[in-house]
N, C-alpha and C positions, 0 to 999 in steps of 0.2 A: 549650701553645704550637702556632705552627703547624710543620707537617713541608716540605720543599721536595727536591724532588730535581733536580738538574742531570745532563743528559748532554749529549754533542754527535754524538751517534751509536747508533743503536741495530741490531743484527746480526739477520736473518731468522731463522727459527727453524731450517731446515736448514744456517744456515751461508754460504750461497752468496750474501749479499752485507750493506750494511749500508744506513741511511737515514736519511742527514739531515737533522735536525732545525732547522737556524736558517732563518730567516722562513718558514716552511710554508706562515702562513696572510697574509703582506704578498704585494700583488697579484691579493688573491681577491675578483671581482665577484660581482654576481648573474649574469651571462652566464656565470661558470665554475660556477656550484654546480650539482647535480644537480637534474632532475626530481623535483616534490614537495616541493624547498625553499622555506622560509617565508621571502618575500625582504622584507615590511614588515607592519606593524599599526598601525592605527590604528583609534581608538574615542572617539566621542563621547557623551559622557554627560549628562542632564539631568537637574534635579528639580524640572521643572515639571509640575504638573498639566495637563490640556488638558482641559478639558470639548468635547461630540463634540454639541453640541445636544439640539432635544428632537424631530427629525424622522431617517426611516432615506435611508442614500446619499448626505451628503453629506459626504467626505472633508475631514479635517483635522490637517496635519503636524503630526508629531508629533517628528520631531528629525531631523537630517541630517549627514552626515560629508564631506568633502573627500580624496578619494584621488588622486593622482600615480601609477601604476601605472608600474612600471619596465622591464614587459616588455608589449608587446600582447599578448603570445600567452601572457602567464598567466593565471590564474583567481581570481575573487576571490570566495573565503568569504564571505556577506551573514550578518551577525546581527543581527537586533532582538528585545529582552529589554524587556518593560512587566509592569503589572499594569491590567488594566483592573477597571473598575466599573459590574455595570449598575445602575443606581436605581431605573426603573419600566417600563413598558409591557408592548404585550402577548405575549409570548412572545418578551424581547428578547435582543440580542444585541451583539457587537462585531465588523465584520470590519477588517481591514487589508490593504497593498498596501504592498511595494517599489518606488520609480521610482529612474532613472538620471537625472539629469533631471526632466525633463514626462513619459517614457516608463515606463511601467508593466512593471515586468521580472518581477516574483513577486505572485499575487493579482488579484485582492479574494478573501480566502475569502471562507467564504458560512460564517455561522450560528459563529462563532469565539465562546466563554465564551458559550454558548448555556443561555439558561434558558428551559426547557419550561413556562410556567407563564404563566398571562395575570394582570394586575394590571390590569384596570380600573378598578377603583375605586382608580387612582396610587396604591394603598399603594406606599411604596420598599420594594425589595430587598437595593439595597444589597450585591449578591452580586461577590464579589472573585474574580476568575482572572487564572493567569498566563498571559500571551502569548509566544511564541517561534515567530521565520521565520526561516527560513534559506535558504540559496540560493547555488549553485557555479555565478557568472557569469561569461562567455567575454564581454567587454568589448569585445577588440578594439583598442583606443587608448594610447598612451601622453600622452594631453594629460590635464590634469585633468579630473577628476567629480565632481559630486555626487550621495550615492544619500540615499536620503530616506525615512522609513519615513513612512506616513500610517494613519489609521486613523478610523471610520466608525459610528455606528449601525447593526446592521441588528437581523432581527424574521423571525421563523417565524411569522407570519402575515401576512394582508392585509390584517388590522388594524392600525394604526398606532399608534392612544394611545398619545404622549405620553411616547415613548423618553426614555431620560436616563441616558445610556451618558457613562464618562469614562476617562480613561488617566491613573492615578495616581501620582504621584511625590513626592520629599521624604518632609517627616515623614506626610504619608497612605500613602503605600505604599513602593515602593523607584524606585531609581534607572533612569533611563530607558536602556538602553543599544543603541547600532548600534556593532557591531566589525567591521572590516573586512581581511580576512586575505588576502595576495597569496600568490597559491600556483605556483612556476612551473610551467609543461607541463613 
């Protein structure tokens, strides 16, 4: 059975006064919240895998999420999580970057999910590696913005040799997520 405590006022510890409790949260806005408070959280989830082609350096859109910040001075904690697969290639890897619209705001990373070996015979590695990127971003606006995560094949050798990276999702991977938390400055 659930319990409930009902009171109209609380007395201070030293007995010098009381604290009225009626409607304490009514009228609370993002502007009245203290610094460090979470103003909002939005999350995009995808269960669709994305193939990254057979050459290095071409970025592919993985996931995007729209947010309309409540304050121009707040910060956005942006977190991208996915699972990469390295299929073939000469010292193959995957790299990622985050964008605000078409402007890169983080990355590109270098040799993320790197596998330091050659597959010059094009034998498949099928190496799976979790990817995580996070960024505390000062956006400076209260209009709607689109944050996007991208990925590309990368390599640790000059020789390209038929790369075959992927971002795996759904039944062959894990959900791809892009989570944005707005934090009051």
